C-alpha positions in Angstrom: 0.0 0.0 0.0 1.1 3.6 -0.6 2.7 5.2 2.5 1.6 8.8 2.0 3.9 11.7 2.5 6.4 10.8 5.3 3.8 8.8 7.3 6.5 6.5 8.5 8.1 9.3 10.6 5.0 9.6 12.7 4.8 6.0 13.7 6.2 6.0 17.4 7.4 2.5 17.4 9.3 3.0 14.2 10.8 6.3 15.5 12.1 4.3 18.5 13.6 1.7 16.2 15.1 4.4 14.0 16.7 6.2 16.9 18.3 3.0 18.1 19.6 2.3 14.8 21.0 5.7 14.5 22.7 5.5 17.9 24.4 2.3 16.9 25.4 3.6 13.5 26.9 6.9 14.8 29.0 4.9 17.4 30.3 2.6 14.5 31.1 5.8 12.6 33.0 7.2 15.6 35.0 4.0 15.9 35.8 4.4 12.2 36.7 8.1 12.8 39.1 7.2 15.7 40.9 4.4 13.8 40.7 4.7 10.0 40.7 8.5 9.6 44.0 9.2 11.3 45.6 6.4 9.1 45.3 8.7 6.2 48.2 10.7 7.5 50.4 8.0 5.8 48.9 9.1 2.5 49.2 12.8 3.5 52.9 12.2 4.2 53.5 11.3 0.6 50.9 13.7 -1.0 51.2 16.7 1.3 54.7 16.6 3.0 54.9 20.4 3.3 51.4 20.6 4.9 51.8 17.4 7.1 51.7 19.4 10.5 48.5 21.1 9.4 47.0 17.8 8.2 47.9 16.2 11.4 46.2 18.9 13.4 43.0 18.6 11.3 43.0 14.8 11.6 43.9 14.9 15.3 41.0 17.3 16.0 38.6 15.1 14.3 39.8 12.0 15.8 39.7 13.4 19.2 36.1 14.6 18.5 35.0 11.2 17.3 36.8 9.4 20.3 35.3 11.8 22.8 31.8 11.4 21.4 32.2 7.6 21.4 33.3 7.7 25.0 30.5 10.0 26.1 27.9 8.3 24.2 27.7 5.3 26.5 24.6 4.9 28.7 21.3 6.7 28.7 22.5 10.3 28.4 24.8 9.2 25.6 21.8 8.4 23.4 20.7 12.0 23.9 24.2 13.2 23.0 24.1 11.1 19.8 20.6 12.6 18.9 22.0 16.1 18.8 25.6 15.6 17.9 25.4 12.5 15.7 25.9 14.3 12.4 29.1 16.0 13.4 31.6 13.2 13.1 30.8 12.8 9.4 30.5 16.6 8.8 33.6 17.5 10.6 35.8 14.8 9.1 34.4 15.6 5.6 35.0 19.3 6.1 38.6 18.3 7.2 39.1 16.7 3.7 37.6 19.9 2.1 40.2 21.9 4.0 43.0 19.6 2.9 41.9 20.0 -0.7 42.6 23.7 -0.4 46.3 22.8 -0.1 46.2 20.0 -2.7 45.4 22.0 -5.8 42.0 23.3 -5.0 39.2 22.2 -7.2 41.7 20.1 -9.2 42.7 18.0 -6.3 42.2 14.2 -6.5 41.2 14.4 -2.8 37.7 15.3 -3.9 37.2 11.4 -3.9 37.3 11.6 -0.1 34.3 13.9 0.0 32.4 11.4 -2.2 33.3 8.7 0.3 31.9 10.8 3.1 28.7 11.5 1.1 28.3 7.7 0.6 28.9 7.0 4.3 26.3 9.6 5.2 23.7 8.0 2.9 24.6 4.3 3.9 26.1 4.2 7.3 24.5 7.2 9.0 21.1 5.9 9.8 19.2 9.2 10.5 16.3 10.5 8.5 16.9 11.2 4.8 16.3 15.0 5.4 19.3 15.1 7.8 21.3 13.3 5.2 20.3 15.7 2.6 21.6 18.6 4.8 24.8 16.8 5.6 25.4 16.1 1.9 24.6 19.7 1.1 27.2 20.9 3.7 29.9 18.6 2.3 29.1 19.6 -1.2 29.3 23.3 -0.4 32.6 22.6 1.6 34.1 21.7 -1.9 32.1 24.1 -4.1 32.4 27.4 -2.4 36.1 27.5 -1.9 36.5 26.6 -5.6 35.5 30.2 -6.4 38.6 31.5 -4.7 40.8 29.6 -7.1 41.6 30.7 -10.6 39.6 28.1 -12.5 42.1 27.3 -15.3 40.5 24.0 -16.4 36.8 24.5 -16.5 36.2 20.8 -17.7 37.8 19.4 -14.5 35.9 21.8 -12.3 32.5 20.8 -14.0 33.4 17.1 -13.9 34.3 17.0 -10.3 31.5 19.2 -9.2 29.0 17.2 -11.2 30.3 14.0 -9.8 30.1 15.3 -6.2 26.6 16.7 -6.8 25.4 13.5 -8.2 26.9 11.5 -5.4 25.1 13.7 -2.8 21.8 13.3 -4.7 22.1 9.6 -5.1 23.1 9.2 -1.4 20.1 11.3 -0.3 17.6 9.5 -2.6 18.9 6.1 -1.6 18.6 7.1 2.1 15.0 8.1 1.4 14.2 4.8 -0.3 15.9 2.8 2.5 13.7 4.6 5.1 10.6 3.6 3.1 11.7 0.0 2.7 12.7 -0.3 6.4 9.4 1.0 7.4 7.5 -1.4 5.1 9.4 -4.4 6.6 9.1 -3.1 10.2 
């Protein structure tokens, strides 16, 4: 049967299920943020040797934030913390990649693929409502797009290609999360 516009978000049992799913997924993302994200310093060592101290500070701050949120999210009050701060591990780490892009050639940097990874993680691993995922993907996209205007755009084809790829990734991630929400509710 048709679900009607966002009917599944008004079902109290489904909302409890969804909050629990979100809690567990954000904790998993915090584990990834404290373990995998700092490992990219190895790549930065080869790609950005002159900016390694700045990259280490960015990655260290994000790792510390994810580790702190993971530690504080245990127990009953931790669920409330995840409810309000759960989007920040992905946003901060994604914007950290956007900042590194500024030093890696701007809009032409191959690090833009890292933003695409965060957009996909937002749609797949972050189990929040689709409209939060849309906002998060929008922030990540703008974190790449807006600073590009401060660069001299010498190769317009690369700019259009990378920007189109990121925009499409954000759109697919958001639409996929919306469809996943609907299918989860139908099987709930």
